[in-house]
BADREN-778969 format. One record per residue (C-alpha): x, y, z. Coordinates in steps of 0.25 Angstrom, whole numbers, plus 5000, padded with zeros to 4 digits. Last residue first. Example, Ala and Ser with C-alpha at 12.3 -4.5 7.8 and 13.67 -1.06 7.14 Angstrom:
2
505549965029 504949825031 
//
This chain:
441
622449305384 622649165391 623649055387 623048925390 623048865377 624348865369 624848995363 624449035349 625449075339 625249225334 611349635396 610149725393 609649725407 608349665413 608749525414 609349535428 607949585433 607249455432 607849325430 609349305429 609749235416 610449105417 611849105410 612348975404 613448905412 614948945415 615848855422 615748825437 616448865449 615948845463 617048805471 617148655473 616948555484 617348405484 618048405497 617848545504 618648665505 620048625501 619448545490 618648665485 619948755485 620748655477 619548635467 619448785465 620948805463 620948685453 619748735446 620448875444 621748815439 621348805424 620648945425 621949015429 622049045444 621649165452 620149155451 620049015455 618949035465 619848995477 620849095471 619849205471 619549165486 620949185489 620949325483 619649355491 620349315504 621649385502 620849515498 620049505511 621249475519 621949595514 623449575513 623449605498 622949745501 621749795493 622149885482 621149815472 620049855481 620249995476 618950075478 619550165489 618550125499 618649975495 620149985496 620150045510 619049955516 619549825512 620449785523 619449845533 618449755527 619049625532 617949515533 618649395527 618449335514 618149185515 619049085508 618648945505 617648985494 616148955497 615348865489 613848895488 612748825495 612248965501 612048915515 613148815515 614148905509 613749015519 613948915530 615348875526 615749025523 615449055538 614249135544 614549175558 615749255555 616849255565 617849195556 617649305547 617049325533 616849455525 616649385512 616149245509 616349195495 615349095490 615549015477 614348985469 614248855461 613648785472 612548885473 612148865458 612248985449 611349065440 610148975439 609249085444 608849005456 610248965459 610749105458 609649155467 610049045477 611449095477 611049235479 610149205490 611149125497 612149235496 611149335501 610849245513 612349245516 612449395515 611349415525 611849315535 613249355535 614549295530 614749385518 614449335503 615149335490 614549235479 615649195469 615249135455 616349055448 616349015434 615349125432 614249125421 613149105431 613649215440 613849305428 612449285422 611849315436 612749445436 612049495423 610649445426 610649525439 610949475453 611249585463 612549555472 613649605463 614149515452 615649545452 616149465441 617649415440 618049375426 619349285425 620249255413 619749375405 619349395391 618349285387 617749285400 617549435399 616749425386 615949305392 615649385404 615149505396 614249425388 613549355399 613449485407 612749545395 611749425394 611449435409 611149575409 612049695409 611149825405 610549815419 611849865425 611649995418 610850045429 612050035438 612750145431 614250125433 614049995426 614749875432 616249855429 617049765420 618449765426 619649705420 620649685432 622049705431 622149795444 622249915435 620849895429 620549855415 619149915413 618249825405 617149885396 618049925384 618749785385 617449715383 617149785370 618549755365 618449605369 617149595362 615849585369 614849525359 613449555364 613649695369 612449755377 613049735391 614449775388 614349915393 613649875405 614849795410 615449935412 616250045405 616550185410 617550135421 617850175435 618750085443 619150105458 619249955460 618149935470 617250045463 617449975450 616949845456 615749905462 614549865454 613249915459 612249895447 612949795439 613649715449 614349645437 615649705440 616649625431 618049595435 618949545423 620149465426 621449415418 622049325429 623449355434 623249315449 623149465452 622049475442 621249365449 621449425463 620949555457 619649485452 619349415465 619649545472 618649615464 617549505465 617749505480 617549655481 616349645473 615749535481 615949595494 614749565502 614149705501 612849675493 612349535494 612849395490 613849455481 614249395468 615649375462 615649305448 616849235443 617049215428 618149125422 618849165409 618449115395 617249045390 616948985403 618048935412 619548955407 620248865398 621448805405 620848665403 621148675388 620248585380 619048505386 618248505374 617248595380 618348695384 618848695370 617448725365 617248845375 618548905371 618148895356 616848965360 617549075368 618549095356 617349105346 616649215354 617949295356 618249285342 616849335338 616849445348 618249495345 618049495330 616649565331 617349675340 618549695331 617749715318 618149635305 617649685292 617049575290 616149505299 616449405310 615749265311 615749175323 615949035329 616048975315 615548825314 615148815299 613648835304 614148965311 614749015298 613548985290 612649055299 613549175299 613649165284 612149175283 611949285293 612849375285 614249415290 614849405276 616249475278 616749355285 617649315297 617249175302 617549145317 617948995320 618048955335 619048835336 618648725346 617948655334 619248635326 618848535314 617448575313 617448725316 618748735307 618048665295 616748735297 617448875297 618248825284 617048785277 616448925280 617648995275 617848915262 619148835262 620248905253 620148995260 619849105270 619049225265 618049225276 619049235287 619049125297 619449165312 619849045320 619649065335 620048975347 621348945341 621748795341 622948755350 622048705361 621548595352 622948545352 624048515343 623248455332 622248575334 623348675330 623748605318 622248585313 622048735316 623148775307 622848675296 621348725296 621848875295 622848845284 621848775276 620848885278 621748995273 622649105278 622949085293 622949205301 624049225311 623549185325 622749275334 622849275349 621649345355 621549385369 621149525366 620749545351 621749645344 622549535337 621249485331 621049615324 622349625318 622349475313 620949495307 621449625299 622749555294 622049425290 620949505283 622149575275 622849445272 621549375267 621549225270 621049235285 621049125295 621249185309 621649105321 621249155334 621849115348 621049175359 621849195372 621049185385 
//
């Protein structure tokens, strides 16, 4: 997502410094600074007259702006253009000024001299707020779900059902479709995403656990840009560090990833913790993977019931993927759907481990042959889930799939809601010109 930023700075030297820092922000599209309050209000009024979608997401107001006093200017922008996030840049970062700025309608305050990390964090927060307001106003149907990109979680009913393999293939399919995709390993004690893709990296999600404001630069230090095109955020190599990632940390990490990527695929493993419970609840699409045998189906039912008891997710909002299926299997997807009360995708994944054995043993599942029936099925499922299409087309894809399955049915997709804490052990850890709306960074 591209963030359009309009600086309002009267001092030429300050304008130069701000413009330089803004140009370094990933996904930012800064305009030329405006020199005074009159010019700023006139510019915003002209853009708003064309369309609310032409307004910048963020306006940076420097304390030395004039002739209108800075707090009066912040109040004027907030009242006249409520879909714009205003951030005040000032040398006085006292609690009194902070309170006055918030009362005037500012969405953040940045102290002078400017620091890149603080600037990135405040701009990102203001931009997310602006996107949320515009979505609430019904503007821009192409805006992605949630405060940024879409989040898809993949959870295994029990160990060994193929959840990690499915998550990796979903992410690879999205990259092949041209979507900017992050793959997160939230199986914190036993994550295998790195092993499947033959990746070793010194950083992990645990390194982000204690950071309150995750800036783009901090996030990029923890993410591994793989040759496949995937951005990988791996589980910690030392399993005991998994307890550092609690539900609060998971929430912050997911928000940061959403702001930077079109699609975030999260492998949640099979053990419920506060972190992956938060991920499942925040997800736009929650996938539960099972195999068509009695033990796995019982485990799937147990997982769904636990999610409901903990108010993480309802059964009807969960999408079931049946792995290792064959026509001779006694337990068919329709029966699993009835037992678990979830919604199954149309395409079951066939049992064909011989196709996978070579690439799994080599730790390079990205090299799986395109003729593999397993790969074809998983990529088809990714299409059914709307992972291969732009956000504005995803609902149409899911509606068409549901219509072909059963009249009135719909795949389990929802917007993000508040995060319910997982009781018990999960809480132990210490967790130039602008283009028109629709262009993505």
